[in-house]
C-alpha positions in Angstrom: 18.1 1.8 95.9 18.8 5.5 95.6 22.2 6.9 96.6 22.6 10.6 97.6 25.7 12.5 98.5 24.2 16.0 99.1 21.8 17.2 101.7 19.8 19.2 99.2 19.1 16.3 96.9 18.2 14.0 99.7 15.9 16.4 101.4 14.0 17.1 98.1 13.6 13.4 97.4 12.4 12.6 101.0 9.9 15.6 101.0 8.2 14.1 98.0 7.8 10.8 99.8 6.6 12.3 103.0 4.1 14.5 101.1 2.7 11.2 99.7 2.2 10.0 103.3 5.1 7.6 103.6 6.7 6.9 106.9 10.5 7.1 107.1 12.7 4.7 109.1 16.4 5.8 109.5 19.5 3.8 110.4 22.6 6.0 110.9 25.9 4.1 110.5 29.6 4.6 110.1 29.7 1.8 107.5 31.7 -1.5 107.7 28.3 -3.1 108.1 27.8 -6.4 109.8 24.8 -8.5 110.8 24.2 -6.3 113.8 23.6 -3.3 111.5 21.5 -5.4 109.1 19.2 -6.4 112.0 18.4 -2.7 112.4 17.5 -2.4 108.7 15.2 -5.5 109.0 13.3 -3.9 111.9 13.1 -0.6 110.2 11.8 -2.3 107.0 9.0 -4.0 109.0 7.8 -0.8 110.6 8.2 1.9 107.9 7.3 2.5 104.2 10.8 3.8 103.4 14.1 3.0 104.9 17.1 5.4 104.8 20.6 4.5 105.8 23.5 6.9 106.2 27.2 5.9 105.9 29.5 8.5 107.4 32.6 8.1 109.4 32.1 11.1 111.7 35.5 12.7 112.5 34.3 14.8 115.4 33.5 11.7 117.6 37.1 10.4 117.5 39.4 11.7 120.2 42.3 9.8 118.6 43.5 10.6 115.1 45.0 7.1 114.7 41.6 5.5 115.8 39.9 7.6 113.1 42.4 6.6 110.4 42.2 2.9 111.2 38.4 2.7 111.4 37.4 0.2 108.7 35.9 1.6 105.6 34.1 -0.7 103.1 31.6 1.5 101.1 31.2 -0.9 98.1 30.6 -3.9 100.3 28.2 -1.8 102.4 26.1 -0.7 99.5 25.8 -4.3 98.3 24.6 -5.4 101.7 22.1 -2.6 102.0 20.7 -3.4 98.6 20.4 -7.0 99.6 18.4 -6.0 102.6 16.0 -3.9 100.5 17.2 -0.5 101.8 15.5 2.2 99.8 17.8 5.2 100.3 21.5 5.7 101.2 23.0 9.0 102.2 26.8 8.9 101.8 28.1 12.5 102.3 31.6 13.8 102.4 33.1 15.6 105.5 32.7 18.9 103.7 29.0 18.2 103.0 28.4 17.5 106.7 30.7 20.1 108.2 30.9 23.1 105.8 31.9 25.0 108.9 32.7 24.0 112.5 29.7 22.9 114.5 29.3 25.2 117.6 26.1 23.6 119.0 26.2 23.3 122.8 24.8 20.3 124.6 23.9 19.5 128.2 23.9 15.8 128.8 23.1 16.1 132.5 26.2 14.1 133.5 25.5 11.2 131.2 28.7 12.0 129.4 30.9 12.1 132.4 31.2 8.4 133.1 32.5 5.3 131.3 32.9 6.2 127.6 32.7 9.9 128.3 35.5 9.6 130.9 37.9 7.8 128.6 36.9 9.5 125.3 36.6 13.2 126.1 34.5 15.0 123.5 33.2 11.8 122.0 29.6 12.3 122.8 29.5 15.9 121.7 30.7 14.6 118.3 28.1 11.9 118.3 25.3 14.3 119.3 26.4 16.9 116.7 26.3 14.4 113.8 23.1 12.7 114.8 21.3 16.0 115.3 22.5 17.0 111.8 21.3 13.7 110.3 17.9 14.0 112.0 17.5 17.5 110.6 18.4 16.3 107.1 16.4 13.1 107.0 13.5 14.1 109.4 12.7 10.4 110.0 9.6 9.2 111.9 11.7 6.5 113.6 15.5 6.0 114.1 17.1 2.7 115.0 20.0 2.1 117.3 21.7 -1.0 118.7 21.8 -1.5 122.4 25.6 -2.3 122.3 26.2 1.4 122.5 23.8 1.9 125.4 25.4 5.0 126.8 25.3 6.6 123.3 21.5 5.8 123.1 20.8 7.6 126.4 22.8 10.6 125.2 20.9 10.7 121.9 17.6 10.4 123.8 18.6 13.4 126.0 19.6 15.4 122.9 16.3 14.6 121.1 14.3 15.7 124.2 16.3 18.9 124.7 16.0 20.0 121.1 12.4 18.8 120.7 13.2 16.7 117.6 10.1 14.8 116.5 11.6 11.3 116.1 10.9 8.0 117.9 14.1 6.2 119.0 13.9 2.5 118.6 16.4 0.5 120.6 17.3 -2.9 119.1 18.9 -6.0 120.7 22.7 -6.7 120.7 23.6 -9.2 117.9 26.4 -11.5 118.8 28.8 -13.8 117.1 28.8 -17.6 117.8 31.3 -17.1 120.7 29.2 -14.3 122.2 31.3 -11.4 121.1 29.0 -8.4 120.4 29.1 -7.6 116.7 31.1 -4.5 115.9 32.8 -3.0 112.9 36.0 -3.0 115.0 35.9 -6.8 115.2 37.3 -6.8 111.7 40.5 -5.5 113.1 40.9 -8.5 115.4 43.2 -11.5 114.5 41.7 -15.0 114.7 43.3 -15.6 118.1 42.2 -12.1 119.4 38.6 -12.8 118.3 38.8 -16.1 120.3 40.3 -14.2 123.3 37.6 -11.6 123.1 34.9 -14.1 123.9 35.9 -13.6 127.6 34.0 -10.3 127.5 30.5 -11.8 127.1 31.4 -14.8 129.4 32.3 -12.4 132.1 29.1 -10.4 131.6 27.0 -13.5 131.8 28.8 -14.5 135.1 28.0 -11.1 136.5 24.3 -11.4 135.6 24.1 -14.7 137.4 25.8 -13.3 140.5 23.9 -10.0 140.5 22.1 -9.4 143.7 24.0 -12.1 145.6 27.7 -11.3 145.4 28.6 -7.8 146.7 29.3 -5.3 143.8 32.9 -4.6 145.0 33.7 -8.3 145.0 32.2 -8.8 141.5 34.3 -5.8 140.2 37.5 -7.3 141.8 36.7 -10.7 140.2 36.3 -9.1 136.7 39.6 -7.1 137.1 41.4 -10.3 138.1 40.0 -12.3 135.1 41.2 -9.9 132.5 44.5 -9.4 134.2 45.0 -13.1 134.2 44.4 -13.2 130.5 46.7 -10.3 129.8 43.9 -8.1 128.5 43.6 -4.4 129.4 40.3 -3.7 131.1 39.6 0.0 130.7 36.5 0.0 132.8 33.9 -2.3 134.3 30.9 -0.5 135.9 27.6 -1.5 137.4 25.3 1.5 137.0 21.7 2.7 137.1 20.0 2.0 133.8 18.7 5.5 133.4 21.2 7.8 135.2 24.4 5.8 134.7 25.2 6.5 138.3 27.7 3.9 139.6 26.2 1.6 142.2 28.0 0.3 145.3 25.1 -1.9 146.7 22.3 -3.9 145.3 19.8 -2.5 147.9 17.1 -0.5 146.3 18.5 -1.2 142.8 15.7 -2.0 140.4 17.1 -0.9 137.0 20.7 -1.9 136.6 23.2 -2.5 133.7 26.8 -3.7 133.7 29.0 -1.9 131.1 32.6 -2.8 130.0 35.4 -1.6 127.8 38.4 -3.9 127.0 41.4 -3.7 124.8 42.0 -6.9 122.9 45.4 -6.3 121.4 45.1 -2.7 120.1 41.4 -3.0 119.5 39.0 -1.4 122.0 35.7 -3.2 122.4 32.6 -2.3 124.5 29.7 -4.4 125.6 27.0 -4.5 128.3 24.3 -6.6 129.9 21.1 -5.6 131.7 21.1 -7.1 135.1 17.7 -5.9 136.4 14.9 -3.9 134.7 
């Protein structure tokens, strides 16, 4: 496994591989790798000649300094896991390498950034799009792999790729869950044992919503979800039932063919997100 810390060295190495006709699969991460991440590498390994991972905690996508500071960082353990999965190349740059000067790129997300995560984390998606665009320009992959847990992020990246004509195929991968249903996330490492157990309510609630979808009115379902988390003394930041492609909030099931339910909850001080596709 090759480790690079500079854009120049990585680009030179990958150019040689591409000139030899090799296909490149890319998995961008912020480290603190778990089985959800590793499932992306396995899929990339199956579909490409060479797999590249990046480990970079991107400061521009955090709208809270404390959230950035407490984000888990486990680079040594991450490299061991990547090697175990047969990852070929790791790009682990510094902040200065990625941002030698402030990024002034302008993005138009067509309103996808104004709801849910965008509403509660202003500037978050601009930071995500900036760093992913930079990484795509450095790695120039044929395919890039993203987990569906961050569904809104995936739509944002799809829009950015289309707007900037970036020649990459985005490959969405299923959510990987712990035994209690909790969606795997690097933030789960910040949960206590009791909080991890408490967090199982998130997926239980989403499964209940899927069963009731199309039968129980949307406003009643939303009220039920709010009551459930209030009863368990958990802070529900948002629960939305939205169009799968536009993220427009729905108020009725009539005419709704592509629908996803998205949620953000604080378990203690840890913010967790999840989703479930209701119709597609």
